[in-house]
N, C-alpha and C positions, 0 to 999 in steps of 0.2 A: 861492748860487753853483751848487750841484749841480743845481737846477732849471733854471737858465740853460743849463748844459752839456747837459742832456737836451733842451732845446728846440733847441740848436745841432745836436745829432745828428739830431733829427727833421727840421729844415729842410735840413740837409746832404743827407739822403737824397732830398729833394724837388728839390734844385737842378738836378740833371742832367735829370730828367724835365721840369721846367719850361723849362729852357734849350732842350731839343729840341722844345718845344711839344707834348709828350705829355699834359701836364695843366697846370692852373693852380694857383697857391698858394691854400690855404684861408685863412680869416680869422685863425686862430691863427698860421699861418706868416707872414702879412703883418704882424701885430702884432710878432712877434719880429724880423723883418727891419727894422722901423722903428726898433728900438732896439739892434740888435747889429751893431757894426762888423765883426766877424770874419765873420759870415755874409754881410753885404753885399759884403765884399771877395771872398769865395768866389763869390758870384753874379756879380760883375764879371769874375772869371777865366773862369767858364763862358760868359759873354756874349762875351768876346774869343775864346774857343775856337770858338764857333759862328760868329762873324764870319770867322775864319780859314778854317773849313771851307767857308763860303759862297764866299769868294774862290777857294778851290781848285776848287770846283764850276764857277765861271765862267771860270777860267783855262784856256787851251788846254794840252793835255798832249801831249808828244812820246811816241811809242811806244818803249818800252824793255822788252823781254821779260824782262830780269833784275830788274825793279823788284819784282815780287811776292816773289821769293825773297829779295831783299835786305831787304825789309821784315820778312818772317817770320824771317829770321836775326837781325835786330836785336831784334825783339820777344822771341825766344828768349833772346838774350844778356841783355837787361834783365830778363826773367822769372827767370832764374837769380840775378841780382843781388838782385832783390826777395825771392826766397826766402831768401837769406842774410840780408838785412836784417830779414826777418820774424822770424827766429830771434833777432835782437838787439833787436827791438821798435821799429825805426825805420820800418817800412813804413806806419804810419798817416799819417805826414807826407807821403808821396809817393804814396799810393794814388790820389788824385784826378788827379794829373798822369799817372800810368801809365794810368789808364782813358781819359783824354783822348787820350793818345798812341796807345793801341790803337784807339780809335774813329777817329782821324784816319788811321792806317795802313790800317785796314780800308776806309775810305772811298776812299783813294787807290788801293788795290788794285782795288776794285770799279770805280772810274772808269776805271782803266787797262784792265781786262778789257772793259768796255763800249766804250771807244774802239777797242780792237783788233777787236772784233766788227763795229763800224760800218765800219771801214776795209777789212775783207775782203769 
């Protein structure tokens, strides 16, 4: 069981990189994904996140100059909550979600800035 958990950690580290097409899975990671439902579920969550980000990229955005500050305030608020949860040991369960939210927020803010530059 401990060996399986170590493989899960190894594959989990690779999931974000492969979801973003930064790299491909290696043979050992593919073998593990073929048998581990937990890692396949995490892979599916990353895939849905990437699809959502793609749809954001294609959707028209209205200009709102407050958007970036609202995103940063929200991330700051959730960052403080994650820090409190880290002290209680809960942060491992939500780390992937927080990383996805931060990546999405950064993408939205960058897209908003680019749209504002193109409009001016």
